[in-house]
C-alpha positions as CSV (number, residue, x, y, z in Angstrom):
1,M,-42.8,41.9,1.5
2,N,-40.1,41.3,3.4
3,I,-38.8,38.3,2.9
4,I,-36.5,37.1,5.1
5,E,-39.0,38.4,7.8
6,S,-41.7,36.3,6.0
7,I,-39.5,33.3,6.2
8,Q,-38.5,33.7,10.1
9,Q,-42.5,33.9,10.7
10,R,-43.8,31.1,8.7
11,R,-45.0,28.0,10.9
12,S,-46.9,24.9,9.3
13,A,-51.2,25.7,10.8
14,R,-53.1,22.6,10.8
15,T,-56.2,24.2,12.5
16,Y,-57.7,27.2,11.6
17,T,-61.0,29.3,12.4
18,S,-63.2,27.8,10.2
19,E,-63.7,31.3,9.0
20,P,-63.6,31.8,4.4
21,L,-61.0,33.8,3.6
22,R,-62.2,37.6,3.3
23,D,-62.8,39.2,-0.1
24,E,-59.8,41.7,0.2
25,H,-57.5,38.8,0.9
26,I,-58.8,36.6,-2.0
27,A,-58.3,39.4,-4.0
28,Q,-54.9,39.8,-3.0
29,I,-53.7,35.9,-3.4
30,K,-55.2,35.7,-6.3
31,Q,-53.7,39.1,-8.1
32,Y,-50.3,37.6,-6.5
33,I,-50.7,34.3,-8.3
34,S,-51.8,35.1,-11.6
35,Q,-47.9,37.0,-11.9
36,L,-45.8,34.0,-10.7
37,K,-43.7,32.4,-13.2
38,A,-41.8,29.3,-12.8
39,P,-38.2,29.6,-13.1
40,F,-36.0,27.5,-15.2
41,G,-38.6,27.2,-18.1
42,V,-40.8,25.4,-16.5
43,N,-44.6,25.7,-16.9
44,A,-46.4,25.6,-13.6
45,R,-49.9,27.3,-12.3
46,I,-51.7,27.7,-8.8
47,E,-54.7,27.8,-8.7
48,L,-56.9,29.0,-5.0
49,I,-59.7,27.2,-4.5
50,S,-62.5,26.9,-2.1
51,V,-63.7,23.5,0.0
52,N,-67.3,24.5,-1.1
53,S,-68.7,23.6,-5.0
54,N,-72.4,25.3,-5.4
55,D,-72.6,25.4,-1.5
56,E,-71.6,21.7,-1.2
57,P,-69.0,20.8,0.9
58,I,-66.3,18.7,-0.4
59,K,-64.7,16.1,1.0
60,L,-60.7,16.4,0.8
61,G,-59.0,13.4,2.0
62,T,-56.7,15.3,5.1
63,Y,-57.2,12.5,7.5
64,G,-58.0,14.8,10.1
65,V,-54.3,16.6,10.0
66,I,-55.9,19.7,8.3
67,K,-59.1,21.4,10.4
68,G,-61.1,23.9,9.4
69,A,-59.7,25.2,6.4
70,S,-62.1,26.6,3.6
71,E,-59.8,27.7,0.8
72,Y,-56.3,26.0,-0.7
73,L,-54.0,27.1,-2.9
74,V,-53.1,23.6,-5.2
75,L,-49.8,23.4,-7.2
76,I,-49.7,22.3,-11.0
77,F,-47.5,21.6,-13.5
78,E,-46.4,20.3,-16.5
79,D,-44.0,17.3,-16.3
80,A,-40.9,17.5,-17.7
81,T,-36.9,17.8,-16.2
82,F,-36.6,19.9,-13.3
83,A,-40.3,20.4,-12.8
84,E,-40.8,19.3,-9.3
85,T,-37.9,21.9,-8.1
86,A,-39.3,25.2,-10.0
87,A,-42.8,24.2,-8.9
88,A,-41.8,24.1,-5.3
89,Y,-40.0,27.3,-6.0
90,M,-42.9,29.6,-6.9
91,F,-44.8,27.5,-4.5
92,E,-43.3,28.9,-1.8
93,Q,-43.5,32.0,-2.8
94,A,-47.3,32.2,-2.7
95,I,-47.0,30.8,0.9
96,L,-44.4,33.6,1.7
97,F,-46.9,35.9,0.0
98,C,-49.9,35.0,2.3
99,T,-47.6,34.6,6.0
100,D,-47.0,38.7,4.7
101,L,-50.8,38.7,5.1
102,G,-51.1,37.3,8.0
103,L,-52.6,34.1,6.7
104,G,-51.8,30.5,8.2
105,T,-50.0,27.8,5.4
106,C,-49.5,24.2,5.6
107,W,-47.7,22.3,3.0
108,L,-48.8,18.8,1.6
109,G,-47.8,16.3,-0.3
110,G,-49.2,13.0,1.2
111,S,-51.6,13.6,3.3
112,F,-54.5,14.4,0.8
113,S,-57.0,12.9,-1.6
114,R,-55.7,14.2,-4.6
115,S,-58.8,13.1,-6.5
116,N,-61.1,15.2,-4.6
117,F,-59.2,18.4,-5.3
118,K,-59.2,17.1,-9.2
119,K,-63.2,17.4,-9.3
120,Q,-62.5,21.5,-8.9
121,I,-59.5,21.1,-10.9
122,K,-59.1,20.7,-14.4
123,L,-55.9,18.9,-16.0
124,N,-54.4,18.9,-19.1
125,S,-53.6,15.3,-20.1
126,N,-49.6,16.5,-19.3
127,E,-50.5,18.4,-15.5
128,K,-49.6,17.1,-12.6
129,L,-51.3,18.1,-9.5
130,R,-48.5,17.4,-6.4
131,I,-49.1,19.8,-3.5
132,V,-51.4,22.3,-1.6
133,S,-51.7,23.8,0.5
134,P,-54.7,24.9,3.0
135,V,-54.7,28.9,3.6
136,G,-57.0,30.7,6.4
137,Y,-57.0,31.9,9.2
138,A,-55.3,30.2,11.8
139,S,-56.9,28.8,15.2
140,H,-55.3,29.7,18.9
141,K,-56.3,25.9,19.4
142,K,-54.4,23.1,18.1
143,S,-55.9,19.7,17.0
144,F,-55.0,17.0,18.8
145,I,-52.9,15.4,16.1
146,E,-51.4,19.3,15.5
147,K,-49.9,19.1,20.1
148,L,-48.5,15.6,18.5
149,L,-46.4,16.7,15.9
150,S,-45.6,19.7,18.1
151,A,-44.2,18.1,20.7
152,D,-42.1,15.7,18.6
153,E,-39.1,17.8,18.0
154,K,-38.3,16.7,14.7
155,H,-41.3,18.9,13.0
156,I,-39.9,21.9,15.0
157,S,-36.0,21.7,15.4
158,R,-33.7,22.4,12.1
159,R,-29.7,21.2,12.0
160,P,-26.9,22.7,13.1
161,F,-25.6,25.3,10.2
162,G,-22.3,23.3,10.0
163,E,-24.0,20.2,9.4
164,L,-26.2,21.3,6.1
165,F,-23.3,24.2,4.4
166,F,-20.0,23.2,3.9
167,D,-16.3,25.7,3.3
168,K,-14.6,24.4,-0.4
169,N,-15.0,20.8,0.9
170,F,-17.3,18.1,2.5
171,D,-14.8,17.8,5.5
172,T,-14.8,20.9,6.2
173,P,-18.5,23.0,8.2
174,L,-18.9,26.2,7.0
175,T,-19.0,28.8,10.1
176,E,-21.2,31.6,10.0
177,N,-18.5,33.9,10.1
178,S,-16.9,32.2,7.3
179,A,-19.9,32.4,5.2
180,G,-19.9,35.7,4.9
181,I,-22.7,37.4,3.0
182,F,-23.8,34.6,2.8
183,S,-24.8,34.0,6.0
184,T,-28.3,35.1,5.8
185,P,-29.4,33.5,2.6
186,L,-28.0,29.8,4.1
187,E,-29.8,30.8,6.9
188,M,-33.2,31.1,5.7
189,V,-31.8,28.2,3.5
190,R,-32.1,26.6,7.0
191,L,-35.2,27.6,8.1
192,A,-36.9,26.2,4.7
193,P,-39.6,23.9,5.8
194,S,-39.2,19.6,4.4
195,A,-40.7,16.9,3.9
196,S,-41.2,15.4,7.8
197,N,-38.2,18.0,8.2
198,K,-35.9,15.7,6.7
199,Q,-33.3,18.8,5.4
200,E,-32.2,16.6,3.3
201,W,-29.9,19.0,0.8
202,R,-26.4,20.3,1.6
203,V,-24.6,23.7,0.2
204,L,-21.2,23.7,-0.4
205,L,-18.9,26.8,-0.9
206,D,-16.7,27.2,-3.2
207,N,-14.8,30.2,-4.0
208,K,-17.8,32.3,-5.3
209,A,-19.8,29.8,-6.7
210,L,-22.4,27.7,-3.8
211,H,-23.3,24.3,-4.7
212,F,-26.6,22.3,-4.0
213,Y,-27.4,19.1,-3.7
214,K,-30.0,16.9,-2.1
215,K,-29.7,13.3,-0.5
216,P,-32.5,11.2,-2.1
217,Y,-35.1,10.3,0.3
218,L,-39.0,9.0,-0.8
219,S,-40.6,11.1,-3.1
220,F,-40.0,14.8,-1.6
221,D,-36.7,15.6,-2.3
222,S,-37.2,17.5,-5.7
223,I,-40.0,19.4,-4.2
224,D,-38.0,20.0,-0.9
225,M,-34.8,21.5,-3.1
226,G,-37.7,23.8,-5.0
227,I,-38.3,25.8,-1.5
228,A,-34.6,26.0,-0.2
229,L,-33.6,27.0,-3.6
230,C,-36.4,30.1,-3.5
231,H,-35.3,30.9,-0.2
232,F,-31.5,31.3,-0.9
233,E,-31.9,33.4,-4.2
234,L,-35.3,35.4,-3.0
235,T,-32.4,36.6,-0.2
236,C,-30.3,37.8,-2.0
237,K,-32.1,39.2,-4.0
238,E,-33.4,41.2,-1.3
239,L,-29.9,41.9,-0.3
240,N,-29.1,42.7,-3.0
241,I,-26.5,40.4,-3.7
242,E,-26.7,39.7,-7.4
243,G,-25.9,36.0,-9.3
244,K,-27.9,33.4,-11.2
245,F,-28.3,29.4,-11.4
246,E,-26.6,27.2,-13.7
247,I,-26.5,23.3,-13.6
248,L,-22.3,23.3,-13.9
249,E,-21.3,20.2,-16.2
250,D,-18.0,19.9,-13.6
251,F,-18.5,20.5,-9.6
252,P,-17.0,18.9,-6.6
253,H,-18.3,15.7,-6.5
254,N,-20.2,13.1,-3.5
255,D,-21.1,9.7,-3.3
256,E,-23.3,10.5,-0.7
257,I,-25.3,13.1,-2.4
258,K,-26.7,14.1,-5.5
259,Y,-25.5,17.7,-6.9
260,V,-28.7,19.9,-8.7
261,I,-27.6,23.0,-9.6
262,S,-24.8,25.9,-8.7
263,W,-25.3,29.5,-7.8
264,I,-23.0,32.3,-9.0
265,K,-22.3,35.4,-7.5
266,K,-22.0,38.0,-9.9
267,Q,-18.1,39.9,-10.6
């Protein structure tokens, strides 16, 4: 899988052809998600479920947002510190893998009925079902709602590089030139999907460290951060930039945003 190409190609697909996933795609997805592990010591898993159970259709309560999908990826994780962020990191890996297979996906965090999904998923007492995504063959014909969302710029636009990333302090926007080897990893962060495309995360480049922050809003800021961290680290690995995430006690403070984690480049 080419991570950078998959990130660039990924688009949210809300209308599908109604064709069930072919056996080869089901086998590839199940094999891939079975070996995924969430980072930061968090316990999480992904299951692939069909909208049919014993040949009886199950209403998944997507309120008209998703049409024609036959299968869904379901994210389940144990409730713990940093769990949402780590689980979202892992789920985005599965999304990018499906993109690489030429399949359509769409993060769903609020527009579905969890109770209907739980009918097919056995949850332990300490587990949460937080995110799902349809996965299938995207239709060239868009639904009415999808056309409305596509016409709304906030769902397709991205903030400029210098609004999201900063150089040594939060008064100095980072340019792609000054970002150096981190220019492409940060560009892949800029392309990361987020709830309502808010992009409420910020990154400060400080010597050999990059500090990640978030602007808390609603209830998806931790999930959005997980997607951003996934894009950054997987791109660094693809470009052979070595380093690791670490939560620091001493980091640059900013009253408007909350520190989450730092990525330290290997010397």
